[in-house]
N, C-alpha and C positions, 0 to 999 in steps of 0.2 A: 504494500500500500504506500503510495507516494504522499508526502506531506502536501498541505495546501499550497497553492501558488504564493500566497502572502507570506507564509513561513519561509518558503524557498527564497524569497526576495529579502526577508529580514535577516536571515542568517549571515550572509556576507556583509551586510550593513553593520550588524552588531560586532562582527569580528573586526571590521574596519574601525568602528568607533572605539573599541577596546584598544586597538593598536595605537590609535591617535592619542587616547587618554594615557596609555602607558608611556608613549613617547613624551607627552607633555610633562608627566610626573618626573620622568627621567631627566628631561631638560631642566626642570626646576631644581631637582637635586643637584644636577651638574652645575647649574648657575650658582646655587648656594655654596657648593664646595669651592667653586672657583672664586666666589666673593670672599670666602674666608681664606682658604688655601694655606700657604706657608710662607716663611721668610727664612733665608739662610744667613746666619750671622757667624762670622769669624771673629774671635776675640782673643786678645792677649791678656785680658783681665782674668785673674784666678777663677777657675770654674766654681769654686765654693761661693764666690761673691756674685758672679754673673748669672748663674743658673736660677737662683730664686727670683731675680728680676724678670728673667725670660719666662719663667713659669707663671708669674703673676700676670704678665702681658697675655699669655695664652688663655688664662682663665677669664680675663676681662674682655678679650676680643674674639676668641675662638680661632685665632690664627696660630698655626703650629710653628714653633721656633726650632729650626735645626741648628743647634749650637756646636761650633767647631772651635775648641780651645787650642791654645799653643802649649808648648812644653815649658817647664820652669827654666831650663837652662838656655833655651833659645828664644826667650820671651820676646814677642813681637816680630823678631827678625824672620823666623820660619814662615809665619803666615804672610808677611809682606812679600817675601820671595814667591810664595805660592800665588798670591794675588797678581803679581807681575807676570808670572808664567801663564796664568789663566786669562790674561787681558783680552786676547782675541776671542775667547769663548768663556765669558764669566760664569762661574758656578755660584758665586757669592752675591748677596744683595747689600749687606751692611758689614762694615768693619768697625767693631767697637775696640778702640785702641786704649791701652792704659797710659799712653803718653802722646803728645802731638808730633813727635819726631817722625814716627812711621806714617802718620797722616800726611805730613808735608812731603814725604818721599812719594807716596801714592799720587799726590797731586802733580808732582814734577814728572812722574812717569805716565800721566794721563790715564790713570786707572780709576780715579774718582770723578764724580760729576757734581756740580754745585747743587745745593739744596738749602734754602733758607726756611727752616721750620718756623711756624707761627710761635712755637714755644721759645725760640731764641731771642725774641724781642727784648726780654727782660734780663738777658744774660750779659755780663761784661764782654766787650769786644776784645779785650786783652787776650782772652784764651781761645779765640776762634779765628779762622781764616777770613781775611777781609773779602775774599771772593766767594765765600760760602762752600768751599770744598770740605771743610770739617768744622765742627762746632764743639767747643770745650764745655765740660760741666764738672761734676765732683772732682776734687783735687786730693792728691797726696803731697807730702813734702819729703825732700831728701834730708835725712837726719843722721846724726851720729848716735848710736846706742853704745852704752858702756856697762861693764860689769861693776855693780856696786861692791862686790867682794874684792875686786882687783884695783879699782880706782878710788883713792881716798877722797873724801869730801873736800871740795875746794881745788882738786886737781883735775876736774873734768875738762875735756877739750871744749873750746868755745868756737873754734874755726876748723874747717877741714884742713887748713895748713898746720894745725897743731898735731896732726897725725905724723908729722915729720919730727916731732920733738923727741929728745932722748928718752923721756920717761915712758914712751910707747914703743921703744925699740924692740922689734920682734914680736909686738903684741897688738898690731893693728891689721885689719883685713878689709877688703872690699870685694864686691862681685866682679866677675869678668866684664871689663868695660867695652867689650865688643857687642854686648847684648843689653836689652831691657833698659831700665831707667838709669843704670850706671853709665850706659853709652850717652844718654841724654845729658847726664850730669857732667860727663867729660867734655862734651861739646860746649856746654854752658861755661865751663871753666876756661876753655880755650878762647871763647868769644869775650868773656869778661876780663880775664887776666892778660890776654895776648899769648901768642904761641910760646915765646921764650919762658915766661913765668909759669905757664901751665906745664910745660915740659919739665921745668925744675920741680914742680910738685910731684909728677909721676916718677921721675928719676929719683927724687929724694925719698919718696915712699918706698921704693924698692931697696934703695941703699940703707934705709932704716929697718930693713927686715920685714916690711909689710908683705902680706900674703894675698894672692888672688884666689878667691873661692868660686865655686860653680854658679852661685845664685845669691840673690838677696836673702832668700829663705835660709840658705846655708850660713850666711853671715849671722843672721839672727840666732840660729841654733848653736853656733860655735861660741858666740859671745855669751849667750845665756848659760851655756855649760861651763864657762870659765876657761875655754880654750884660747880666747883672745880677750884683751882688756877693752878694746874699742873696735867699732866697725861702722862702715857707711852702708846705710840701707834706707828703706822707706818707712813712712809712718804706719802702714798697715802691718808690716813685719814687727815693728815695736809693739803695736797693740796686741798682736797675738802672744808675744812673750809676756806682756803685762797681764793678759787674761789668764795665762798659764801659771802666774805667780812666780815667774823667774826673777832673780835678783838683778834686774837691769834698770838703768835710767836712760833718759833721752835728752839730747841737746838739739835745738833748732839752730844750726850753725850760722855764724857770720851775721848775727842779728844787729851787730853794731858796725858792720863793715859792708861787704859786697852783697849781703842778703842771702836768704835761704832759697834754694831752688824749689819752685812749686811745679808739680806735675799734674796737669789736668787730664782727666779722661777726654777722649775725643771720639766723635762718631762720624763715620764717613759713608756716604752713599756711593756704591760702586756703579760705574758707568756700564750700562747694558745688562745689569743684573736681571735674572729671570722673573723677579717678583717686585718690581719697582714701587708699585702702589703700597703693598704691604710693608716694604722697606721704609717708606716715608712715615707710615703709621708707627712703626717701631721706633724710628728716630724721634718722632714727636713725643712718644711715651718716655723714652730715656731722658729727655730734657725737662721733665716735669719736676717741681719741688718734691713731690711724693717719692720719686726715685732717689733724689739726693738725700732725703731724710732716711730712706731705707738703707742706703749705702753708709750713711753716717752712723746708724745704729747697728750695723753689721760688724763683723770682725775687721772689716776693711777700715773702719773709723775714718771715712773720708770727709773732707771739708766741703760743704756746699758753696757754690758760687751765687745761687739765689740768696737774696737777703731775707731774713726773718724765718729761716728754716730751723726748727727745734732740733738741737743736737745734744747728745749725752755730755756730761761735764768733762769727760776725759778727752773730748775732741777739741783741739785748738782751732779756732776759727781764723779765717784769712785776715780779718781786721786786727788780729793780735800778732801778726807776723810782719816781718820786713821781707817781701819777696825780692829775689834777684831780678833785676830788669833785663829781660832777654827778648829777642825777636824769635818767637817760637817757629815761625815759618822759615826763618833763615837757618835755624839749628839743624834742619833736616839735611841740607846740603853739606853743612860742616861735619855732621856726624858721619855721613857716608864717606867723605874724604878721609876722616881720621881713622875709621875702622878698616879702611883699605890700605892706609899708610902707616902713620906713626903709631897708633894704638895697637894695630896688629903686630907690628915689629916689637913694641914694648911687651905685649902679652907673650909673644914667642920667646923673648929673652928672659922673662921673669917667671914663667909658669914652671911648676914642678911636676 
């Protein structure tokens, strides 16, 4: 028995309608997924500090963050080289740098592209690229940490140049100046002191028995354990030692002289990245006072550049420091020159 003619006509129509409906639902889901999607973030910031910020962004926006951290020993340098190598076919959307040196290098290599976030209007121009290739926010400072067990009260160093003093002979350390914030500090010293005086510092450090260690974290660990009396590192490393109850003190060096080196975080939009709109949303998020407050209250103990951000009592704010006056954009080229020239030779001669 054959079905009625009407039923025979309705069957393909219903199938067609269902197909159209399924396609529409699929398209809506696809559009929803595409609207949220993902953002690929390379970062030289320690994973323990960067990941909670990224996870909060994911929860707030539904955008998945694929976070790619650098190693402790090659901090910043490894990812910068990777970004340069990927320039023709970018895999990354945002570079969250722990310092402006690497951001300036990416600009010089045409890896970055300008982006003026609406959130940057209230930020000091001092810490950002005037052309919009990178924007600075939460800061660390380059500090001297010392062992309270090995350095008598009143004998604390007050300047980085004090590391050349006889009382610290064979008892001072710094991280490898070819990498990370130590390379930025070195470039700042060459810019501020001039080549001749900066070379005197590095040669004098080695002649006084100063040691090169693998990282800022290693400087913290060795000073905290009493292996060295003093070391150059960052405020976040000092704060970790402080929270661990280690017998260490901190000096913000050269406060009555050339000033303390301030190291802002910088965020960079990568040219031709696969998720540019999500990248801009992530950048906008990073530059909010809420993120600066979160970084201040984390183990990183970073100093906000927004005014009026509530910080814990152990975080020294920028208005209580004398920053070294440096052109952050110019430091990138200087750092590249030094790490391929004098500093590489110095490390080769003085590493054990």
